[in-house]
PDB file of the backbone (N, CA, C, O) and the ligand in Angstrom, with CONECT records:
HET     ZN  A 101       1
ATOM      1  N   MET A   1     -21.314  13.953 -35.372  1.00  0.00           N
ATOM      2  CA  MET A   1     -20.956  15.282 -34.522  1.00  0.00           C
ATOM      3  C   MET A   1     -20.490  16.532 -35.426  1.00  0.00           C
ATOM      4  O   MET A   1     -19.477  16.395 -36.112  1.00  0.00           O
ATOM      5  N   PRO A   2     -21.110  17.589 -35.442  1.00  0.00           N
ATOM      6  CA  PRO A   2     -20.624  18.492 -36.210  1.00  0.00           C
ATOM      7  C   PRO A   2     -19.392  19.163 -35.694  1.00  0.00           C
ATOM      8  O   PRO A   2     -19.005  19.039 -34.532  1.00  0.00           O
ATOM      9  N   MET A   3     -18.693  19.997 -36.760  1.00  0.00           N
ATOM     10  CA  MET A   3     -17.480  20.583 -36.586  1.00  0.00           C
ATOM     11  C   MET A   3     -18.004  22.114 -36.264  1.00  0.00           C
ATOM     12  O   MET A   3     -18.891  22.741 -36.842  1.00  0.00           O
ATOM     13  N   TYR A   4     -17.162  22.521 -35.143  1.00  0.00           N
ATOM     14  CA  TYR A   4     -17.498  23.971 -34.913  1.00  0.00           C
ATOM     15  C   TYR A   4     -16.258  24.863 -35.087  1.00  0.00           C
ATOM     16  O   TYR A   4     -15.162  24.302 -35.078  1.00  0.00           O
ATOM     17  N   GLU A   5     -16.309  25.962 -35.218  1.00  0.00           N
ATOM     18  CA  GLU A   5     -15.197  26.939 -35.306  1.00  0.00           C
ATOM     19  C   GLU A   5     -15.310  27.829 -34.021  1.00  0.00           C
ATOM     20  O   GLU A   5     -16.324  28.316 -33.521  1.00  0.00           O
ATOM     21  N   TYR A   6     -13.893  27.920 -33.583  1.00  0.00           N
ATOM     22  CA  TYR A   6     -13.891  28.777 -32.387  1.00  0.00           C
ATOM     23  C   TYR A   6     -12.847  29.781 -32.387  1.00  0.00           C
ATOM     24  O   TYR A   6     -11.864  29.631 -33.112  1.00  0.00           O
ATOM     25  N   ARG A   7     -12.992  30.905 -31.552  1.00  0.00           N
ATOM     26  CA  ARG A   7     -11.833  31.939 -31.619  1.00  0.00           C
ATOM     27  C   ARG A   7     -11.687  32.166 -30.204  1.00  0.00           C
ATOM     28  O   ARG A   7     -12.666  32.215 -29.460  1.00  0.00           O
ATOM     29  N   CYS A   8     -10.598  32.294 -29.838  1.00  0.00           N
ATOM     30  CA  CYS A   8     -10.035  32.705 -28.420  1.00  0.00           C
ATOM     31  C   CYS A   8     -10.097  34.321 -28.373  1.00  0.00           C
ATOM     32  O   CYS A   8      -9.382  34.941 -29.161  1.00  0.00           O
ATOM     33  N   THR A   9     -10.880  34.977 -27.526  1.00  0.00           N
ATOM     34  CA  THR A   9     -10.770  36.393 -27.307  1.00  0.00           C
ATOM     35  C   THR A   9      -9.697  36.854 -26.800  1.00  0.00           C
ATOM     36  O   THR A   9      -9.527  38.068 -26.913  1.00  0.00           O
ATOM     37  N   GLU A  10      -8.586  35.990 -26.048  1.00  0.00           N
ATOM     38  CA  GLU A  10      -7.707  36.293 -25.269  1.00  0.00           C
ATOM     39  C   GLU A  10      -6.504  36.386 -26.146  1.00  0.00           C
ATOM     40  O   GLU A  10      -5.692  37.309 -26.198  1.00  0.00           O
ATOM     41  N   CYS A  11      -6.529  35.193 -26.876  1.00  0.00           N
ATOM     42  CA  CYS A  11      -5.078  35.489 -27.916  1.00  0.00           C
ATOM     43  C   CYS A  11      -5.397  35.304 -29.363  1.00  0.00           C
ATOM     44  O   CYS A  11      -4.528  35.138 -30.219  1.00  0.00           O
ATOM     45  N   GLY A  12      -6.765  35.340 -29.615  1.00  0.00           N
ATOM     46  CA  GLY A  12      -7.051  35.220 -31.096  1.00  0.00           C
ATOM     47  C   GLY A  12      -6.908  34.134 -31.560  1.00  0.00           C
ATOM     48  O   GLY A  12      -7.288  34.008 -32.724  1.00  0.00           O
ATOM     49  N   LYS A  13      -6.400  33.093 -30.964  1.00  0.00           N
ATOM     50  CA  LYS A  13      -6.472  31.704 -31.580  1.00  0.00           C
ATOM     51  C   LYS A  13      -7.798  31.372 -32.250  1.00  0.00           C
ATOM     52  O   LYS A  13      -8.892  31.628 -31.746  1.00  0.00           O
ATOM     53  N   GLN A  14      -7.585  30.697 -33.594  1.00  0.00           N
ATOM     54  CA  GLN A  14      -8.963  30.129 -34.102  1.00  0.00           C
ATOM     55  C   GLN A  14      -8.441  28.781 -34.277  1.00  0.00           C
ATOM     56  O   GLN A  14      -7.319  28.363 -34.560  1.00  0.00           O
ATOM     57  N   TYR A  15      -9.737  28.119 -33.992  1.00  0.00           N
ATOM     58  CA  TYR A  15      -9.411  26.459 -34.026  1.00  0.00           C
ATOM     59  C   TYR A  15     -10.905  25.801 -34.337  1.00  0.00           C
ATOM     60  O   TYR A  15     -11.975  26.331 -34.039  1.00  0.00           O
ATOM     61  N   GLU A  16     -10.736  24.566 -34.983  1.00  0.00           N
ATOM     62  CA  GLU A  16     -11.948  24.017 -35.155  1.00  0.00           C
ATOM     63  C   GLU A  16     -12.050  22.618 -34.164  1.00  0.00           C
ATOM     64  O   GLU A  16     -11.063  21.914 -33.952  1.00  0.00           O
ATOM     65  N   GLN A  17     -13.190  22.380 -33.685  1.00  0.00           N
ATOM     66  CA  GLN A  17     -13.450  21.062 -33.111  1.00  0.00           C
ATOM     67  C   GLN A  17     -14.758  20.549 -33.327  1.00  0.00           C
ATOM     68  O   GLN A  17     -15.726  21.180 -33.751  1.00  0.00           O
ATOM     69  N   LEU A  18     -14.701  19.211 -32.961  1.00  0.00           N
ATOM     70  CA  LEU A  18     -15.802  18.323 -33.219  1.00  0.00           C
ATOM     71  C   LEU A  18     -16.487  18.471 -31.652  1.00  0.00           C
ATOM     72  O   LEU A  18     -15.843  18.266 -30.623  1.00  0.00           O
ATOM     73  N   ARG A  19     -17.705  18.807 -31.687  1.00  0.00           N
ATOM     74  CA  ARG A  19     -18.454  18.709 -30.494  1.00  0.00           C
ATOM     75  C   ARG A  19     -19.876  18.106 -30.692  1.00  0.00           C
ATOM     76  O   ARG A  19     -20.366  18.026 -31.818  1.00  0.00           O
ATOM     77  N   ARG A  20     -20.532  17.680 -29.568  1.00  0.00           N
ATOM     78  CA  ARG A  20     -21.835  17.575 -29.670  1.00  0.00           C
ATOM     79  C   ARG A  20     -22.656  18.819 -29.581  1.00  0.00           C
ATOM     80  O   ARG A  20     -22.378  19.702 -28.770  1.00  0.00           O
ATOM     81  N   MET A  21     -23.754  18.907 -30.481  1.00  0.00           N
ATOM     82  CA  MET A  21     -24.461  20.113 -30.648  1.00  0.00           C
ATOM     83  C   MET A  21     -24.838  20.622 -29.180  1.00  0.00           C
ATOM     84  O   MET A  21     -24.718  21.836 -29.014  1.00  0.00           O
ATOM     85  N   THR A  22     -25.291  19.843 -28.062  1.00  0.00           N
ATOM     86  CA  THR A  22     -25.706  20.223 -26.897  1.00  0.00           C
ATOM     87  C   THR A  22     -24.532  20.812 -26.123  1.00  0.00           C
ATOM     88  O   THR A  22     -24.696  21.479 -25.101  1.00  0.00           O
ATOM     89  N   GLU A  23     -23.385  20.549 -26.633  1.00  0.00           N
ATOM     90  CA  GLU A  23     -22.050  20.743 -25.720  1.00  0.00           C
ATOM     91  C   GLU A  23     -21.229  21.850 -26.687  1.00  0.00           C
ATOM     92  O   GLU A  23     -20.024  22.045 -26.528  1.00  0.00           O
ATOM     93  N   ALA A  24     -21.920  22.463 -27.579  1.00  0.00           N
ATOM     94  CA  ALA A  24     -20.928  23.370 -28.465  1.00  0.00           C
ATOM     95  C   ALA A  24     -20.579  24.601 -27.893  1.00  0.00           C
ATOM     96  O   ALA A  24     -19.620  25.232 -28.338  1.00  0.00           O
ATOM     97  N   ASP A  25     -21.440  25.126 -26.692  1.00  0.00           N
ATOM     98  CA  ASP A  25     -20.818  26.016 -25.965  1.00  0.00           C
ATOM     99  C   ASP A  25     -20.379  26.079 -24.834  1.00  0.00           C
ATOM    100  O   ASP A  25     -20.224  27.166 -24.276  1.00  0.00           O
ATOM    101  N   THR A  26     -20.039  24.734 -24.167  1.00  0.00           N
ATOM    102  CA  THR A  26     -19.847  24.494 -22.871  1.00  0.00           C
ATOM    103  C   THR A  26     -18.545  23.903 -22.891  1.00  0.00           C
ATOM    104  O   THR A  26     -18.077  23.176 -23.768  1.00  0.00           O
ATOM    105  N   GLY A  27     -17.852  24.409 -21.516  1.00  0.00           N
ATOM    106  CA  GLY A  27     -16.689  23.707 -21.361  1.00  0.00           C
ATOM    107  C   GLY A  27     -15.358  24.048 -22.312  1.00  0.00           C
ATOM    108  O   GLY A  27     -14.342  23.356 -22.364  1.00  0.00           O
ATOM    109  N   LEU A  28     -15.605  25.264 -23.040  1.00  0.00           N
ATOM    110  CA  LEU A  28     -14.650  25.612 -23.888  1.00  0.00           C
ATOM    111  C   LEU A  28     -13.234  26.242 -23.334  1.00  0.00           C
ATOM    112  O   LEU A  28     -13.180  27.090 -22.443  1.00  0.00           O
ATOM    113  N   MET A  29     -12.337  25.800 -23.872  1.00  0.00           N
ATOM    114  CA  MET A  29     -10.966  26.134 -23.530  1.00  0.00           C
ATOM    115  C   MET A  29     -10.185  26.460 -24.585  1.00  0.00           C
ATOM    116  O   MET A  29     -10.142  25.640 -25.502  1.00  0.00           O
ATOM    117  N   CYS A  30      -9.496  27.557 -24.690  1.00  0.00           N
ATOM    118  CA  CYS A  30      -8.414  27.729 -25.731  1.00  0.00           C
ATOM    119  C   CYS A  30      -7.214  26.708 -25.858  1.00  0.00           C
ATOM    120  O   CYS A  30      -6.495  26.569 -24.869  1.00  0.00           O
ATOM    121  N   PRO A  31      -6.961  26.028 -26.936  1.00  0.00           N
ATOM    122  CA  PRO A  31      -5.684  25.140 -26.856  1.00  0.00           C
ATOM    123  C   PRO A  31      -4.594  25.819 -26.830  1.00  0.00           C
ATOM    124  O   PRO A  31      -3.608  25.118 -26.604  1.00  0.00           O
ATOM    125  N   GLN A  32      -4.374  27.007 -26.987  1.00  0.00           N
ATOM    126  CA  GLN A  32      -3.281  27.718 -26.823  1.00  0.00           C
ATOM    127  C   GLN A  32      -2.895  28.395 -25.516  1.00  0.00           C
ATOM    128  O   GLN A  32      -1.820  28.182 -24.955  1.00  0.00           O
ATOM    129  N   CYS A  33      -3.942  29.318 -25.010  1.00  0.00           N
ATOM    130  CA  CYS A  33      -3.396  29.865 -23.901  1.00  0.00           C
ATOM    131  C   CYS A  33      -4.315  29.309 -22.592  1.00  0.00           C
ATOM    132  O   CYS A  33      -4.062  29.627 -21.430  1.00  0.00           O
ATOM    133  N   GLY A  34      -5.299  28.524 -22.945  1.00  0.00           N
ATOM    134  CA  GLY A  34      -6.006  27.779 -21.796  1.00  0.00           C
ATOM    135  C   GLY A  34      -7.256  28.685 -21.264  1.00  0.00           C
ATOM    136  O   GLY A  34      -7.985  28.402 -20.313  1.00  0.00           O
ATOM    137  N   SER A  35      -7.337  29.854 -22.107  1.00  0.00           N
ATOM    138  CA  SER A  35      -8.465  30.769 -21.596  1.00  0.00           C
ATOM    139  C   SER A  35      -9.850  30.156 -21.854  1.00  0.00           C
ATOM    140  O   SER A  35     -10.036  29.577 -22.925  1.00  0.00           O
ATOM    141  N   PRO A  36     -10.808  30.241 -20.971  1.00  0.00           N
ATOM    142  CA  PRO A  36     -12.201  29.934 -21.243  1.00  0.00           C
ATOM    143  C   PRO A  36     -13.028  30.990 -22.171  1.00  0.00           C
ATOM    144  O   PRO A  36     -14.155  30.739 -22.599  1.00  0.00           O
ATOM    145  N   GLU A  37     -12.369  32.124 -22.411  1.00  0.00           N
ATOM    146  CA  GLU A  37     -13.117  33.138 -23.128  1.00  0.00           C
ATOM    147  C   GLU A  37     -12.779  32.849 -24.473  1.00  0.00           C
ATOM    148  O   GLU A  37     -11.753  33.308 -24.976  1.00  0.00           O
ATOM    149  N   VAL A  38     -13.639  32.056 -25.148  1.00  0.00           N
ATOM    150  CA  VAL A  38     -13.769  31.364 -26.402  1.00  0.00           C
ATOM    151  C   VAL A  38     -15.095  31.590 -26.882  1.00  0.00           C
ATOM    152  O   VAL A  38     -16.096  31.342 -26.209  1.00  0.00           O
ATOM    153  N   GLN A  39     -15.117  32.147 -28.257  1.00  0.00           N
ATOM    154  CA  GLN A  39     -16.275  32.456 -28.860  1.00  0.00           C
ATOM    155  C   GLN A  39     -16.527  31.543 -30.042  1.00  0.00           C
ATOM    156  O   GLN A  39     -15.599  31.264 -30.801  1.00  0.00           O
ATOM    157  N   ARG A  40     -17.820  31.040 -30.237  1.00  0.00           N
ATOM    158  CA  ARG A  40     -17.947  30.005 -31.149  1.00  0.00           C
ATOM    159  C   ARG A  40     -18.294  30.941 -32.443  1.00  0.00           C
ATOM    160  O   ARG A  40     -19.084  31.885 -32.439  1.00  0.00           O
ATOM    161  N   GLN A  41     -17.620  30.526 -33.415  1.00  0.00           N
ATOM    162  CA  GLN A  41     -17.919  31.366 -34.718  1.00  0.00           C
ATOM    163  C   GLN A  41     -19.113  30.861 -35.473  1.00  0.00           C
ATOM    164  O   GLN A  41     -19.235  29.639 -35.550  1.00  0.00           O
ATOM    165  N   ILE A  42     -19.994  31.618 -36.030  1.00  0.00           N
ATOM    166  CA  ILE A  42     -20.985  30.995 -36.805  1.00  0.00           C
ATOM    167  C   ILE A  42     -20.711  31.322 -38.318  1.00  0.00           C
ATOM    168  O   ILE A  42     -20.725  32.414 -38.885  1.00  0.00           O
ATOM    169  N   SER A  43     -20.442  29.996 -38.837  1.00  0.00           N
ATOM    170  CA  SER A  43     -20.219  29.833 -40.345  1.00  0.00           C
ATOM    171  C   SER A  43     -21.494  30.097 -41.239  1.00  0.00           C
ATOM    172  O   SER A  43     -22.098  29.205 -41.835  1.00  0.00           O
ATOM    173  N   ALA A  44     -21.763  31.178 -41.253  1.00  0.00           N
ATOM    174  CA  ALA A  44     -22.975  31.543 -42.064  1.00  0.00           C
ATOM    175  C   ALA A  44     -23.162  31.111 -43.469  1.00  0.00           C
ATOM    176  O   ALA A  44     -24.161  30.745 -44.089  1.00  0.00           O
ATOM    177  N   CYS A  45     -21.664  31.287 -43.859  1.00  0.00           N
ATOM    178  CA  CYS A  45     -21.783  30.707 -45.556  1.00  0.00           C
ATOM    179  C   CYS A  45     -21.999  29.411 -45.915  1.00  0.00           C
ATOM    180  O   CYS A  45     -22.525  29.073 -46.975  1.00  0.00           O
ATOM    181  N   SER A  46     -21.553  28.572 -44.944  1.00  0.00           N
ATOM    182  CA  SER A  46     -21.700  27.112 -45.155  1.00  0.00           C
ATOM    183  C   SER A  46     -23.243  26.722 -44.706  1.00  0.00           C
ATOM    184  O   SER A  46     -23.800  25.694 -45.093  1.00  0.00           O
ATOM    185  N   ILE A  47     -23.705  27.470 -44.035  1.00  0.00           N
ATOM    186  CA  ILE A  47     -25.230  26.998 -43.518  1.00  0.00           C
ATOM    187  C   ILE A  47     -26.287  27.442 -44.505  1.00  0.00           C
ATOM    188  O   ILE A  47     -26.953  26.628 -45.145  1.00  0.00           O
ATOM    189  N   GLY A  48     -26.431  28.807 -44.618  1.00  0.00           N
ATOM    190  CA  GLY A  48     -27.369  29.234 -45.335  1.00  0.00           C
ATOM    191  C   GLY A  48     -27.024  29.992 -46.863  1.00  0.00           C
ATOM    192  O   GLY A  48     -27.889  30.356 -47.659  1.00  0.00           O
ATOM    193  N   GLY A  49     -25.939  30.090 -47.000  1.00  0.00           N
ATOM    194  CA  GLY A  49     -25.068  30.677 -48.150  1.00  0.00           C
ATOM    195  C   GLY A  49     -26.017  30.610 -49.379  1.00  0.00           C
ATOM    196  O   GLY A  49     -26.922  31.385 -49.685  1.00  0.00           O
ATOM    197  N   GLY A  50     -25.528  29.350 -50.082  1.00  0.00           N
ATOM    198  CA  GLY A  50     -25.836  29.110 -51.400  1.00  0.00           C
ATOM    199  C   GLY A  50     -25.477  30.295 -52.394  1.00  0.00           C
ATOM    200  O   GLY A  50     -24.905  31.332 -52.059  1.00  0.00           O
ATOM    201  N   ALA A  51     -25.864  30.004 -53.540  1.00  0.00           N
ATOM    202  CA  ALA A  51     -25.272  30.901 -54.519  1.00  0.00           C
ATOM    203  C   ALA A  51     -26.238  32.041 -54.750  1.00  0.00           C
ATOM    204  O   ALA A  51     -26.874  31.967 -55.801  1.00  0.00           O
ATOM    205  N   SER A  52     -26.444  32.974 -54.050  1.00  0.00           N
ATOM    206  CA  SER A  52     -26.977  34.300 -54.194  1.00  0.00           C
ATOM    207  C   SER A  52     -26.264  35.232 -55.000  1.00  0.00           C
ATOM    208  O   SER A  52     -25.557  36.057 -54.421  1.00  0.00           O
ATOM    209  N   SER A  53     -26.342  35.235 -56.373  1.00  0.00           N
ATOM    210  CA  SER A  53     -25.684  35.774 -57.277  1.00  0.00           C
ATOM    211  C   SER A  53     -26.283  37.486 -57.034  1.00  0.00           C
ATOM    212  O   SER A  53     -27.438  37.747 -56.699  1.00  0.00           O
ATOM    213  N   GLY A  54     -25.389  38.336 -57.247  1.00  0.00           N
ATOM    214  CA  GLY A  54     -25.780  39.779 -57.035  1.00  0.00           C
ATOM    215  C   GLY A  54     -25.595  40.164 -55.679  1.00  0.00           C
ATOM    216  O   GLY A  54     -25.111  41.275 -55.463  1.00  0.00           O
ATOM    217  N   ALA A  55     -25.864  39.515 -54.852  1.00  0.00           N
ATOM    218  CA  ALA A  55     -25.647  39.888 -53.338  1.00  0.00           C
ATOM    219  C   ALA A  55     -24.128  40.507 -53.316  1.00  0.00           C
ATOM    220  O   ALA A  55     -23.158  40.058 -53.925  1.00  0.00           O
ATOM    221  N   SER A  56     -24.176  41.761 -52.378  1.00  0.00           N
ATOM    222  CA  SER A  56     -22.832  42.387 -52.248  1.00  0.00           C
ATOM    223  C   SER A  56     -21.970  41.505 -51.535  1.00  0.00           C
ATOM    224  O   SER A  56     -22.364  41.011 -50.478  1.00  0.00           O
ATOM    225  N   GLY A  57     -20.735  41.226 -52.032  1.00  0.00           N
ATOM    226  CA  GLY A  57     -19.821  40.162 -51.387  1.00  0.00           C
ATOM    227  C   GLY A  57     -19.198  40.837 -50.082  1.00  0.00           C
ATOM    228  O   GLY A  57     -19.250  42.055 -49.909  1.00  0.00           O
ATOM    229  N   GLY A  58     -18.635  40.004 -49.225  1.00  0.00           N
ATOM    230  CA  GLY A  58     -18.005  40.471 -48.185  1.00  0.00           C
ATOM    231  C   GLY A  58     -18.844  40.403 -46.877  1.00  0.00           C
ATOM    232  O   GLY A  58     -18.426  40.799 -45.788  1.00  0.00           O
ATOM    233  N   GLY A  59     -20.182  39.810 -47.115  1.00  0.00           N
ATOM    234  CA  GLY A  59     -20.981  39.476 -46.072  1.00  0.00           C
ATOM    235  C   GLY A  59     -20.798  38.207 -45.453  1.00  0.00           C
ATOM    236  O   GLY A  59     -21.556  37.816 -44.566  1.00  0.00           O
ATOM    237  N   CYS A  60     -19.754  37.489 -45.906  1.00  0.00           N
ATOM    238  CA  CYS A  60     -19.505  36.033 -45.347  1.00  0.00           C
ATOM    239  C   CYS A  60     -18.573  36.042 -44.121  1.00  0.00           C
ATOM    240  O   CYS A  60     -17.750  36.926 -43.882  1.00  0.00           O
ATOM    241  N   GLY A  61     -18.767  35.129 -43.499  1.00  0.00           N
ATOM    242  CA  GLY A  61     -18.141  34.947 -42.329  1.00  0.00           C
ATOM    243  C   GLY A  61     -18.478  35.953 -41.108  1.00  0.00           C
ATOM    244  O   GLY A  61     -19.373  36.795 -41.185  1.00  0.00           O
ATOM    245  N   PRO A  62     -17.598  35.753 -39.892  1.00  0.00           N
ATOM    246  CA  PRO A  62     -17.782  36.643 -38.749  1.00  0.00           C
ATOM    247  C   PRO A  62     -17.321  37.918 -39.068  1.00  0.00           C
ATOM    248  O   PRO A  62     -16.550  38.087 -40.013  1.00  0.00           O
ATOM    249  N   ARG A  63     -17.741  38.874 -38.333  1.00  0.00           N
ATOM    250  CA  ARG A  63     -17.162  40.347 -38.653  1.00  0.00           C
ATOM    251  C   ARG A  63     -15.758  40.508 -38.407  1.00  0.00           C
ATOM    252  O   ARG A  63     -15.238  39.773 -37.566  1.00  0.00           O
ATOM    253  N   GLY A  64     -15.094  41.325 -38.990  1.00  0.00           N
ATOM    254  CA  GLY A  64     -13.659  41.405 -39.041  1.00  0.00           C
ATOM    255  C   GLY A  64     -12.800  39.993 -39.003  1.00  0.00           C
ATOM    256  O   GLY A  64     -11.888  39.698 -38.231  1.00  0.00           O
ATOM    257  N   GLY A  65     -13.353  39.240 -40.038  1.00  0.00           N
ATOM    258  CA  GLY A  65     -12.504  38.060 -40.421  1.00  0.00           C
ATOM    259  C   GLY A  65     -11.475  38.268 -41.187  1.00  0.00           C
ATOM    260  O   GLY A  65     -10.978  39.394 -41.184  1.00  0.00           O
ATOM    261  N   PHE A  66     -11.002  37.384 -41.895  1.00  0.00           N
ATOM    262  CA  PHE A  66      -9.813  37.360 -42.882  1.00  0.00           C
ATOM    263  C   PHE A  66     -10.352  38.430 -44.031  1.00  0.00           C
ATOM    264  O   PHE A  66     -11.537  38.660 -44.273  1.00  0.00           O
ATOM    265  N   SER A  67      -9.327  38.966 -44.612  1.00  0.00           N
ATOM    266  CA  SER A  67      -9.652  39.556 -45.797  1.00  0.00           C
ATOM    267  C   SER A  67      -8.375  39.995 -46.466  1.00  0.00           C
ATOM    268  O   SER A  67      -8.414  40.559 -47.560  1.00  0.00           O
TER     269      SER A  67
HETATM  270 ZN    ZN A 101      -6.125  31.493 -26.434  1.00  0.00          ZN2+
END
């Protein structure tokens, strides 16, 4: 089972959860406030990232992430 990263749009809580791929976007609930308004974060870095030297940094992660 893959690990997915989620962020609650209500309280901003970010958390990771192991879910089946077929259930990655169903039945989501924030563990902090219980809101169903949870977005799955696409971890582009770990998926297709690779070492592309020269690319402008900062393209990693979801928009408005940490920095
Ligand atoms: Zn929440």
